[in-house]
VOBA-1610 file (N, C-alpha, C; in pm, whole numbers, padded with zeros to 5 digits, always signed):
BEGIN
Met-00413+01834-01509Met-00547+01902-01465Met-00644+01762-01397Ile-00680+01821-01291Ile-00770+01725-01207Ile-00916+01787-01205Ile-01008+01703-01251Ile-01162+01738-01232Ile-01206+01654-01117Val-01254+01730-01020Val-01313+01693-00886Val-01467+01653-00918Leu-01521+01563-00917Leu-01669+01564-00932Leu-01732+01551-00820Lys-01864+01574-00818Lys-01934+01611-00705Lys-01996+01464-00664Pro-01983+01465-00520Pro-02026+01336-00474Pro-02195+01266-00521Asp-02282+01384-00560Asp-02424+01328-00594Asp-02406+01354-00741Ile-02307+01346-00839Ile-02294+01364-00969Ile-02382+01222-01018Thr-02454+01251-01151Thr-02549+01152-01196Thr-02468+01066-01290Asp-02509+00938-01374Asp-02434+00886-01458Asp-02428+00978-01559Lys-02554+01039-01606Lys-02554+01108-01730Lys-02473+01234-01734Glu-02455+01290-01623Glu-02369+01431-01579Glu-02218+01359-01622Phe-02206+01252-01550Phe-02037+01209-01546Phe-02018+01182-01703Glu-02093+01082-01778Glu-02075+01077-01932Glu-02059+01208-01992Ala-02132+01323-01973Ala-02120+01440-02052Ala-01990+01491-02024Val-01945+01494-01871Val-01802+01530-01852Val-01687+01475-01941Val-01709+01340-01925Val-01603+01257-02008Val-01609+01269-02157Lys-01739+01304-02212Lys-01733+01340-02350Lys-01674+01463-02379Lys-01684+01575-02306Lys-01657+01699-02321Lys-01498+01704-02300Val-01449+01610-02203Val-01300+01626-02205Val-01227+01548-02311Lys-01277+01450-02395Lys-01232+01405-02498Lys-01263+01514-02613Glu-01361+01553-02610Glu-01378+01664-02755Glu-01286+01786-02754Leu-01217+01793-02628Leu-01141+01926-02607Leu-01005+01866-02618Gly-00985+01740-02672Gly-00859+01686-02715Gly-00766+01628-02610Leu-00839+01604-02485Leu-00770+01541-02352Leu-00821+01416-02340Glu-00724+01320-02286Glu-00760+01186-02239Glu-00785+01157-02112Pro-00924+01156-02073Pro-00949+01112-01951Pro-00899+00999-01875Lys-00871+01017-01743Lys-00834+00905-01672Lys-00935+00897-01543Val-01010+00804-01516Val-01117+00801-01431Val-01065+00745-01294Leu-01081+00802-01211Leu-01041+00740-01068Leu-01166+00733-00967Gln-01204+00616-00935Gln-01331+00626-00832Gln-01290+00529-00743Gly-01299+00605-00619Gly-01285+00522-00483Gly-01401+00519-00407Glu-01390+00468-00276Glu-01497+00446-00189Glu-01567+00600-00169Phe-01458+00710-00168Phe-01501+00839-00127Phe-01500+00942-00189Leu-01443+00893-00326Leu-01419+01038-00398Leu-01397+00967-00564Lys-01434+01067-00650Lys-01454+01063-00786Lys-01385+01155-00856Val-01256+01111-00934Val-01187+01244-01009Val-01155+01193-01147Ile-01158+01293-01224Ile-01081+01254-01371Ile-00963+01328-01392Ala-00861+01262-01423Ala-00719+01316-01463Ala-00734+01361-01604Cys-00686+01472-01649Cys-00705+01514-01787Cys-00552+01506-01839Val-00530+01434-01937Val-00380+01404-02004Val-00376+01473-02120Gly-00301+01567-02158Gly-00251+01650-02252Gly-00242+01780-02236Glu-00250+01862-02343Glu-00215+02007-02354Glu-00317+02071-02258Glu-00315+02105-02134Glu-00393+02134-02045Glu-00378+02316-02008Arg-00287+02373-02079Arg-00279+02499-02052Arg-00329+02603-02140Arg-00433+02563-02213Arg-00504+02635-02314Arg-00609+02742-02222Glu-00576+02846-02302Glu-00709+02969-02217Glu-00837+02924-02219Gly-00898+02946-02121Gly-01036+02937-02110Gly-01072+02771-02070Leu-00958+02693-02080Leu-00988+02530-02066Leu-01059+02470-01925Lys-00986+02557-01801Lys-01010+02530-01702Lys-01181+02583-01652Glu-01179+02694-01699Glu-01324+02750-01705Glu-01434+02672-01749Thr-01384+02622-01886Thr-01494+02552-01949Thr-01550+02445-01890Leu-01434+02344-01822Leu-01481+02224-01742Leu-01547+02255-01621Glu-01500+02352-01555Glu-01573+02413-01437Glu-01719+02446-01450Ser-01754+02473-01568Ser-01901+02506-01592Ser-01990+02384-01604Leu-01925+02281-01618Leu-02009+02161-01667Leu-02082+02109-01529Tyr-02220+02039-01551Tyr-02292+01988-01444Tyr-02207+01887-01388Gly-02200+01868-01248Gly-02156+01747-01181Gly-01995+01772-01131Val-01933+01883-01175Val-01797+01924-01174Val-01801+02015-01031Glu-01741+01973-00935Glu-01687+02052-00808Glu-01595+02156-00818Lys-01480+02127-00870Lys-01362+02211-00903Lys-01270+02153-00996Val-01181+02225-01064Val-01074+02184-01157Val-00963+02230-01113Leu-00854+02152-01090Leu-00725+02195-01030Leu-00602+02159-01135Gln-00533+02255-01122Gln-00410+02240-01188Gln-00301+02181-01121Val-00245+02071-01201Val-00128+02004-01093Val+00006+02030-01179Met+00095+02044-01127Met+00218+02088-01162Met+00333+02004-01175Tyr+00277+01854-01086Tyr+00372+01746-01096Tyr+00333+01645-01193Pro+00451+01574-01245Pro+00443+01480-01362Pro+00351+01374-01313Tyr+00318+01359-01169Tyr+00194+01237-01132Tyr+00083+01337-01085Arg-00022+01281-01166Arg-00144+01384-01148Arg-00225+01292-01044Leu-00256+01189-01084Leu-00366+01100-00982Leu-00325+01108-00843Ala-00190+01064-00830Ala-00120+01072-00701Ala-00100+01171-00624Ala-00113+01302-00681Ala-00077+01419-00629Ala-00163+01474-00519Lys-00135+01526-00426Lys-00204+01565-00310Lys-00324+01626-00333Glu-00330+01717-00469Glu-00444+01800-00503Glu-00573+01709-00562Ala-00552+01578-00585Ala-00637+01511-00642Ala-00744+01458-00544Asn-00687+01472-00408Asn-00782+01453-00283Asn-00723+01505-00159Pro-00731+01644-00134Pro-00656+01711-00048Pro-00696+01640+00104Lys-00806+01586+00124Lys-00851+01517+00239Lys-00769+01406+00282Gly-00728+01337+00169Gly-00677+01202+00203Gly-00754+01089+00173Thr-00700+00997+00087Thr-00759+00842+00056Thr-00757+00784+00162Lys-00878+00704+00179Lys-00890+00609+00294Lys-00929+00465+00180Val-00823+00374+00220Val-00844+00261+00163Val-00939+00162+00238Lys-01051+00103+00161Lys-01117+00043+00266Lys-01112-00103+00217Val-01086-00214+00328Val-01053-00366+00273Val-01134-00437+00397Gly-01244-00496+00346Gly-01338-00556+00415Gly-01397-00437+00519Asp-01361-00445+00646Asp-01419-00387+00747Asp-01303-00293+00797Ile-01191-00281+00732Ile-01106-00205+00774Ile-01058-00087+00694Val-01033+00024+00742Val-01005+00136+00652Val-00864+00173+00684Ile-00767+00188+00573Ile-00635+00226+00590Ile-00615+00360+00534Gly-00570+00447+00643Gly-00557+00570+00596Gly-00661+00677+00672Gly-00724+00647+00772Gly-00831+00667+00870Gly-00772+00695+01007Glu-00875+00711+01116Glu-00820+00700+01245Glu-00735+00602+01291Glu-00778+00475+01257Glu-00690+00349+01316Glu-00573+00326+01251Phe-00474+00278+01328Phe-00350+00266+01279Phe-00337+00105+01262Val-00344+00058+01155Val-00351-00069+01102Val-00222-00172+01089Val-00216-00262+01161Val-00086-00346+01168Val-00124-00470+01090Met-00032-00527+00994Met-00019-00618+00927Met+00076-00684+00965Ala+00074-00835+00988Ala+00171-00897+01068Ala+00187-01056+01021Gly+00288-01111+01004Gly+00294-01261+00982Gly+00428-01298+00931Pro+00451-01421+00885Pro+00583-01477+00865Pro+00632-01419+00711Cys+00755-01403+00702Cys+00813-01361+00560Cys+00791-01465+00462Ser+00784-01589+00487Ser+00737-01715+00392Ser+00643-01812+00459Val+00522-01847+00372Val+00438-01959+00428Val+00543-02081+00404Glu+00557-02143+00541Glu+00616-02288+00531Glu+00583-02410+00540Asn+00447-02395+00614Asn+00376-02517+00638Asn+00247-02455+00706Glu+00145-02535+00737Glu+00027-02520+00808Glu+00036-02476+00945Glu+00103-02585+01022Glu+00141-02556+01154Glu+00190-02402+01158Gln+00313-02341+01108Gln+00369-02232+01121Gln+00265-02130+01092Val+00178-02143+00985Val+00115-02006+00957Val-00006-01995+01040Met-00073-02109+01095Met-00162-02101+01191Met-00136-02060+01311Lys-00024-02099+01368Lys+00050-02059+01495Lys+00046-01909+01513Thr+00103-01880+01374Thr+00143-01718+01381Thr+00012-01618+01371Ala-00071-01668+01283Ala-00206-01610+01268Ala-00255-01595+01402Glu-00298-01692+01475Glu-00359-01688+01608Glu-00284-01607+01709Gly-00143-01600+01688Gly-00084-01499+01812Gly-00078-01343+01771Val-00066-01324+01629Val-00072-01190+01575Val-00210-01124+01600Lys-00334-01227+01570Lys-00441-01177+01601Lys-00471-01149+01752Lys-00449-01222+01827Lys-00469-01208+01968Lys-00377-01081+02020Ala-00269-01059+01951Ala-00197-00940+01995Ala-00255-00798+01932Gly-00368-00805+01827Gly-00421-00688+01759Gly-00390-00647+01634Ala-00336-00758+01553Ala-00319-00735+01426Ala-00413-00754+01341Lys-00449-00708+01260Lys-00595-00718+01175Lys-00564-00801+01028Ile-00451-00759+00990Ile-00414-00844+00851Ile-00292-00935+00879Leu-00329-01065+00816Leu-00212-01154+00808Leu-00140-01147+00699Arg+00023-01111+00698Arg+00084-01124+00593Arg+00176-01226+00577Gly+00207-01290+00472Gly+00274-01391+00442Gly+00324-01415+00279Gly+00437-01473+00258Gly+00478-01495+00113Gly+00476-01609+00077Ala+00377-01617-00040Ala+00360-01751-00116Ala+00445-01779-00227Phe+00489-01645-00302Phe+00566-01660-00404Phe+00682-01544-00348Lys+00832-01576-00356Lys+00926-01515-00282Lys+01019-01475-00403Pro+01084-01343-00378Pro+01150-01317-00484Pro+01284-01317-00390Arg+01381-01395-00428Arg+01499-01410-00348Arg+01625-01382-00452Thr+01723-01331-00354Thr+01847-01275-00444Thr+01923-01411-00512Ser+01906-01505-00433Ser+01956-01618-00459Ser+01885-01744-00528Pro+01911-01787-00645Pro+01814-01876-00695Pro+01794-02022-00641Tyr+01885-02021-00538Tyr+01913-02161-00472Tyr+01818-02148-00343Ser+01779-02013-00306Ser+01716-01986-00161Ser+01567-02051-00180Phe+01495-02048-00061Phe+01356-02122-00053Phe+01273-01981-00147Gln+01192-02063-00229Gln+01107-01955-00326Gln+00955-01982-00318Gly+00946-02019-00184Gly+00767-02018-00153Gly+00704-02132-00195Leu+00551-02163-00145Leu+00509-02260-00182Leu+00414-02248-00283Gly+00409-02105-00334Gly+00333-02088-00446Gly+00181-02076-00425Glu+00069-02164-00499Glu-00048-02164-00465Glu-00099-02210-00322Glu-00012-02341-00294Glu-00038-02393-00176Glu-00012-02297-00063Gly+00097-02223-00076Gly+00093-02088+00040Gly-00006-02014+00040Leu-00077-01994-00066Leu-00186-01891-00070Leu-00303-01953+00000Lys-00335-02089-00039Lys-00450-02144+00046Lys-00416-02155+00193Leu-00292-02167+00221Leu-00265-02194+00373Leu-00286-02044+00426Leu-00249-01933+00387Leu-00286-01816+00434Leu-00431-01769+00453Arg-00504-01833+00316Arg-00657-01796+00332Arg-00706-01857+00437Lys-00669-01982+00448Lys-00742-02057+00554Lys-00694-02012+00700Ala-00599-01975+00706Ala-00547-01930+00862Ala-00620-01788+00892Ala-00615-01690+00801Ala-00675-01580+00803Ala-00827-01606+00811Asp-00907-01687+00760Asp-01051-01707+00768Asp-01058-01769+00905Lys-00983-01855+00962Lys-00995-01905+01077Lys-01009-01815+01201Phe-00899-01710+01189Phe-00906-01618+01297Phe-00964-01484+01293Gly-01048-01471+01162Gly-01109-01337+01140Gly-00997-01218+01097Met-00924-01277+00984Met-00807-01150+00957Met-00811-01156+00797Leu-00768-01032+00734Leu-00774-01031+00612Leu-00613-01073+00569Val-00605-01110+00446Val-00462-01118+00388Val-00418-01055+00269Ile-00263-01012+00319Ile-00194-00938+00201Ile-00055-01037+00183Thr-00031-01060+00054Thr+00083-01129-00003Thr+00130-01046-00130Glu+00254-01114-00162Glu+00288-01022-00271Glu+00270-01124-00386Val+00257-01030-00497Val+00258-01090-00640Val+00381-01040-00719Leu+00430-01155-00798Leu+00567-01124-00865Leu+00564-01111-01042Asp+00462-01152-01080Asp+00435-01186-01236Asp+00284-01134-01273Pro+00285-01060-01390Pro+00149-01013-01416Pro+00044-01145-01440Arg+00121-01265-01500Arg+00050-01372-01488Arg-00024-01428-01400Asp+00034-01379-01245Asp-00019-01437-01139Asp-00120-01368-01054Val-00142-01234-01113Val-00221-01135-01060Val-00369-01209-01018Glu-00433-01283-01133Glu-00546-01344-01100Glu-00559-01427-00996Ile-00468-01532-01016Ile-00476-01650-00914Ile-00447-01558-00750Val-00362-01494-00759Val-00312-01428-00597Val-00454-01337-00551Ser-00510-01292-00659Ser-00665-01194-00613Ser-00721-01284-00580Glu-00750-01418-00582Glu-00868-01508-00530Glu-00848-01527-00408Tyr-00718-01514-00357Tyr-00647-01565-00225Tyr-00654-01443-00115Ser-00606-01343-00184Ser-00539-01228-00091Ser-00647-01111-00121Asp-00641-01020-00003Asp-00743-00922+00012Asp-00661-00792-00047Ile-00523-00796-00019Ile-00423-00689-00058Ile-00337-00747-00148Leu-00317-00670-00272Leu-00184-00721-00349Leu-00068-00668-00310Gln+00059-00695-00285Gln+00172-00653-00237Gln+00264-00638-00357Ile+00312-00525-00396Ile+00438-00508-00506Ile+00541-00497-00424Gly+00648-00585-00432Gly+00773-00586-00350Gly+00885-00469-00420Thr+00993-00443-00325Thr+01092-00351-00365Thr+01132-00351-00508Arg+01171-00511-00508Arg+01241-00531-00668Arg+01122-00513-00790Asn+01006-00505-00781Asn+00896-00490-00859Asn+00849-00359-00874Ala+00901-00271-00791Ala+00857-00139-00782Ala+00851-00061-00906Gln+00910-00101-01015Gln+00945-00036-01133Gln+00902-00129-01244Asn+00829-00243-01204Asn+00801-00356-01319Asn+00666-00286-01382Phe+00684-00206-01473Phe+00556-00154-01531Phe+00439-00250-01579Pro+00476-00360-01651Pro+00384-00463-01677Pro+00303-00501-01573Leu+00360-00513-01441Leu+00297-00557-01323Leu+00207-00449-01270Leu+00264-00328-01280Leu+00180-00218-01198Leu+00054-00195-01311Arg+00078-00229-01435Arg-00052-00188-01496Arg-00133-00302-01487Glu-00100-00412-01468Glu-00164-00543-01447Glu-00279-00506-01322Val-00192-00479-01192Val-00275-00455-01087Val-00348-00331-01074Gly-00326-00249-01176Gly-00404-00121-01194Gly-00525-00146-01265Asn-00525-00293-01332Asn-00669-00316-01398Asn-00771-00377-01319Thr-00704-00422-01163Thr-00809-00481-01090Thr-00836-00399-00983Arg-00927-00415-00902Arg-00998-00325-00795Arg-00950-00363-00679Lys-00846-00442-00648Lys-00782-00511-00535Lys-00719-00393-00470Pro-00717-00359-00364Pro-00621-00267-00302Pro-00469-00327-00316Val-00383-00219-00348Val-00240-00274-00365Val-00155-00191-00274Leu-00044-00269-00203Leu+00048-00190-00107Leu+00180-00192-00207Leu+00203-00082-00238Leu+00338-00035-00338Leu+00460-00024-00250Lys+00555-00121-00252Lys+00666-00084-00141Lys+00755-00001-00221Arg+00842+00100-00179Arg+00939+00190-00240Arg+01052+00074-00276Gly+01113+00122-00395Gly+01216+00076-00463Gly+01350+00085-00372Met+01441+00001-00356Met+01540+00038-00277Met+01627+00138-00320Tyr+01623+00210-00449Tyr+01713+00311-00497Tyr+01605+00403-00531Met+01464+00412-00523Met+01369+00473-00572Met+01370+00623-00485Thr+01361+00742-00571Thr+01344+00885-00515Thr+01208+00879-00493Ile+01131+00985-00410Ile+00983+00980-00381Ile+00930+01022-00477Glu+00978+01079-00594Glu+00903+01115-00719Glu+00874+00994-00805Glu+00996+00907-00807Glu+00988+00810-00870Glu+00908+00691-00824Trp+00898+00671-00695Trp+00785+00603-00605Trp+00633+00651-00661Leu+00628+00775-00631Leu+00493+00830-00670Leu+00470+00791-00843Leu+00565+00792-00926Leu+00523+00774-01049Leu+00479+00630-01063Ala+00548+00546-00969Ala+00517+00404-00983Ala+00377+00380-00942Ala+00336+00462-00845Ala+00189+00473-00805Ala+00069+00507-00917Glu+00144+00602-00967Glu+00059+00679-01074Glu+00020+00560-01200Tyr+00101+00467-01207Tyr+00087+00356-01314Tyr-00037+00281-01256Ile-00051+00242-01144Ile-00179+00175-01093Ile-00313+00253-01078Leu-00306+00375-01047Leu-00386+00465-01052Leu-00446+00504-01180Ala-00356+00532-01287Ala-00420+00564-01430Ala-00472+00422-01484Gly-00442+00301-01444Gly-00514+00187-01472Gly-00667+00186-01407Gly-00701+00273-01323Gly-00850+00294-01275Gly-00849+00241-01125Asn-00730+00189-01056Asn-00761+00137-00944Asn-00711+00260-00835Pro-00794+00291-00756Pro-00775+00415-00670Pro-00707+00367-00513Asn-00715+00216-00507Asn-00679+00187-00376Asn-00521+00135-00365Val-00458+00261-00355Val-00316+00227-00361Val-00258+00265-00229Ile-00186+00187-00139Ile-00126+00205-00017Ile+00033+00211-00032Leu+00113+00289-00017Leu+00256+00334-00014Leu+00330+00260+00117Cys+00437+00207+00101Cys+00510+00137+00215Cys+00651+00165+00185Glu+00670+00224+00283Glu+00839+00259+00296Glu+00915+00143+00370Arg+01008+00102+00321Arg+01069-00049+00371Arg+01226-00021+00370Gly+01268+00107+00370Gly+01418+00134+00373Gly+01457+00143+00226Ile+01555+00198+00247Ile+01635+00242+00086Ile+01778+00205+00109Arg+01838+00169-00018Arg+01994+00103-00002Arg+02071+00220+00008Thr+02188+00247+00114Thr+02254+00365+00141Thr+02414+00296+00162Phe+02479+00375+00179Phe+02625+00346+00230Phe+02645+00270+00360Glu+02532+00302+00445Glu+02532+00240+00569Glu+02532+00083+00579Thr+02600+00013+00675Thr+02594-00122+00657Thr+02553-00194+00782Ala+02507-00089+00905Ala+02476-00139+01045Ala+02345-00201+01035Thr+02273-00167+00943Thr+02117-00210+00930Thr+02120-00252+00782Arg+02005-00365+00769Arg+01991-00400+00626Arg+01986-00294+00514Asn+01893-00204+00564Asn+01855-00091+00454Asn+01860+00064+00556Thr+01827+00132+00504Thr+01828+00282+00587Thr+01672+00312+00593Leu+01609+00331+00704Leu+01474+00358+00708Leu+01467+00507+00689Asp+01371+00536+00570Asp+01364+00711+00567Asp+01211+00732+00639Leu+01240+00770+00742Leu+01088+00832+00808Leu+01069+00947+00767Ser+01166+01028+00726Ser+01140+01157+00680Ser+01050+01166+00564Ala+01024+01026+00486Ala+00949+01020+00368Ala+00801+01038+00419Ile+00753+01017+00551Ile+00632+01024+00590Ile+00576+01180+00576Pro+00640+01284+00625Pro+00586+01411+00612Pro+00600+01462+00473Val+00718+01416+00410Val+00729+01449+00243Val+00587+01401+00176Leu+00575+01281+00171Leu+00475+01228+00124Leu+00301+01290+00163Arg+00301+01330+00302Arg+00192+01383+00353Arg+00177+01517+00259Glu+00265+01579+00225Glu+00270+01711+00171Glu+00246+01689+00006Lys+00294+01573-00041Lys+00296+01551-00196Lys+00177+01461-00249Thr+00115+01388-00142Thr+00017+01270-00209Thr-00074+01280-00098His-00196+01224-00138His-00318+01187-00079His-00307+01027-00017Leu-00221+00959-00091Leu-00220+00819-00070Leu-00189+00767+00097Pro-00271+00675+00155Pro-00210+00621+00295Pro-00087+00573+00268Ile+00016+00558+00419Ile+00148+00532+00409Ile+00161+00418+00526Val+00250+00310+00505Val+00268+00224+00580Val+00411+00188+00596Ile+00475+00175+00709Ile+00604+00131+00737Ile+00649-00013+00763Asp+00733-00063+00675Asp+00805-00164+00703Asp+00956-00182+00788Pro+00954-00184+00944Pro+01057-00175+00991Pro+01138-00290+01004Ser+01090-00429+00961Ser+01145-00529+00939Ser+01230-00554+00835His+01216-00514+00721His+01316-00507+00609His+01406-00399+00622Ala+01353-00293+00682Ala+01449-00162+00695Ala+01565-00178+00770Thr+01544-00305+00886Thr+01648-00264+00972Thr+01700-00381+00970Gly+01642-00513+00939Gly+01697-00633+00905Gly+01729-00701+01031Lys+01719-00631+01161Lys+01741-00699+01295Lys+01617-00696+01384Arg+01572-00791+01439Arg+01443-00780+01510Arg+01460-00698+01640Asn+01572-00683+01705Asn+01599-00570+01818Asn+01566-00440+01782Tyr+01574-00408+01630Tyr+01572-00267+01618Tyr+01420-00241+01567Val+01351-00340+01540Val+01220-00330+01488Val+01105-00237+01567Pro+01093-00291+01702Pro+01008-00203+01785Pro+01032-00073+01784Ser+01142-00018+01819Ser+01149+00118+01797Ser+01138+00184+01684Met+01162+00143+01581Met+01123+00191+01456Met+00982+00181+01418Ala+00907+00102+01462Ala+00763+00100+01463Ala+00702+00196+01558Tyr+00749+00241+01656Tyr+00678+00339+01769Tyr+00729+00462+01695Ala+00833+00501+01631Ala+00898+00627+01545Ala+00791+00644+01426Ala+00767+00520+01373Ala+00658+00543+01243Ala+00518+00573+01289Leu+00465+00516+01402Leu+00334+00566+01460Leu+00355+00722+01499Ala+00472+00750+01573Ala+00467+00918+01615Ala+00490+00999+01494Ala+00548+00957+01387Ala+00556+01051+01259Ala+00438+01063+01202Gly+00337+00977+01199Gly+00233+01007+01121Gly+00184+00884+01027Ala+00251+00768+01015Ala+00211+00642+00939Ala+00103+00624+00970Asp+00015+00526+00868Asp-00105+00488+00906Asp-00106+00339+00938Gly+00024+00292+00949Gly+00008+00131+00970Gly+00165+00086+00971Leu+00176-00067+00982Leu+00280-00126+00981Leu+00268-00241+00917Leu+00403-00309+00847Leu+00415-00442+00802Leu+00521-00479+00879Ile+00480-00588+00953Ile+00594-00651+01042Ile+00610-00800+01003Glu+00720-00874+01031Glu+00718-00994+00994Glu+00748-01056+01156Val+00685-01191+01162Val+00651-01243+01288Val+00666-01391+01258His+00743-01454+01352His+00756-01622+01335His+00774-01667+01468Pro+00684-01789+01481Pro+00693-01860+01604Pro+00853-01903+01635Glu+00918-01936+01547Glu+01066-01987+01577Glu+01146-01899+01445Pro+01192-01782+01497Pro+01275-01705+01407Pro+01403-01792+01366Asp+01443-01838+01442Asp+01583-01902+01429Asp+01562-02017+01324Lys+01448-02080+01319Lys+01436-02191+01218Lys+01380-02130+01099Ala+01346-02020+01084Ala+01277-01962+00959Ala+01361-02003+00814Leu+01294-02023+00714Leu+01352-02039+00593Leu+01382-01929+00526Ser+01344-01793+00560Ser+01390-01695+00542Ser+01362-01578+00625Asp+01449-01477+00635Asp+01430-01345+00702Asp+01415-01362+00840Gly+01471-01479+00904Gly+01454-01488+01059Gly+01519-01412+01139Ala+01635-01343+01088Ala+01702-01236+01176Ala+01632-01107+01196Gln+01517-01085+01118Gln+01443-00963+01123Gln+01294-00991+01160Ser+01270-01108+01192Ser+01118-01171+01261Ser+01106-01167+01400Leu+01027-01107+01437Leu+00988-01097+01572Leu+00919-01221+01630Thr+00962-01259+01762Thr+00912-01387+01811Thr+00740-01349+01848Leu+00664-01448+01877Leu+00513-01373+01916Leu+00515-01318+02033Glu+00602-01345+02121Glu+00628-01288+02265Glu+00654-01127+02213Leu+00769-01114+02155Leu+00821-00978+02114Leu+00711-00887+02028Phe+00637-00940+01954Phe+00526-00887+01885Phe+00426-00805+01969Ser+00396-00922+02072Ser+00276-00874+02151Ser+00323-00749+02259Asn+00447-00782+02299Asn+00486-00652+02379Asn+00513-00527+02290Met+00543-00528+02166Met+00551-00413+02098Met+00373-00360+02060Met+00298-00468+02047Met+00186-00398+02031Met+00110-00330+02154Glu+00153-00379+02256Glu+00111-00320+02399Glu+00147-00176+02396Asn+00274-00137+02376Asn+00348-00025+02371Asn+00294+00063+02250Leu+00250-00004+02159Leu+00203+00080+02027Leu+00054+00147+02078Lys-00024+00055+02156Lys-00154+00084+02207Lys-00155+00204+02292Lys-00040+00221+02383Lys-00027+00329+02467Lys+00001+00465+02395Ile+00092+00437+02295Ile+00144+00569+02204Ile+00009+00610+02131Ala-00077+00518+02070Ala-00162+00578+01977Ala-00249+00693+02005Pro-00283+00683+02139Pro-00381+00804+02153Pro-00319+00939+02189Val-00189+00930+02198Val-00115+01045+02209Val-00123+01128+02082Val-00110+01059+01970Val-00095+01106+01830Val-00215+01108+01752Gly-00333+01067+01851Gly-00478+01087+01778Gly-00511+00961+01693Arg-00443+00849+01713Arg-00463+00737+01653Arg-00526+00627+01770Lys-00592+00499+01709Lys-00626+00399+01789Lys-00591+00283+01697Ile-00543+00185+01801Ile-00545+00042+01761Ile-00636-00056+01794
//
């Protein structure tokens, strides 16, 4: 059950609603975002007269029954759609937001050159890995805190925001110092201690779909973050593991309309990890925009052939610039802007 509160609810009225929910034997989970405030009620919700009792309280706009196991992530919690505000950027609004940068931060020259190039082409958020989850323990693992500092320095110099991955609950605090958006990667999409920890922050969280996850499992992972009180969740489809080997993963673009039907959370597409080949990235980026995504997460490197990780799927600065020009032509056709 979801209690949607009026925008002008007073603190006293809000406290009275929470108190009443507890008196009725339900556990209130408060979700307060930039544009909406709701309470999810956990417990036995189907008692006679319960809905009417809650709707009669001052400050309550409406009470909704949610039939899904995820309550806060369900479309009913915010039918108009959630807008995640990061600095001056809104993800989930009219603007199609592009996040771009190297798979991993290697050195200052590399990250500075990339930031300058992607910003000039139209990207608003600099992505880059400081802590890298690698299949092999002998592969480059990232620069750690030094990588975070380089990302922040480059972003500040070129007027950008930062998104980077956090791998460990113990690192959430330090990553939050440098990053504007916390990224949860596919391998950690069901790392519940980590999901709870980022749920305790108010930093926007980009949650990638696990490579074997159903959409319901993905939304339940998002529910962990939302239930912690953090309303700023962005979903990221990055391809799922199937029998097909022509691409690195199989990009599930059909997830976009399914998610639009089931959840209010904004949706970003990562065509780099989905395809694994730079030649396929632009066409999937165009398709994502046309299908209704709210943004992209793209890997870009000044010299992909020399990249320490994921060079095969990283765009050159020139290819990225060309892709952005085409996206700018498509965006108005589907009612978006870049």
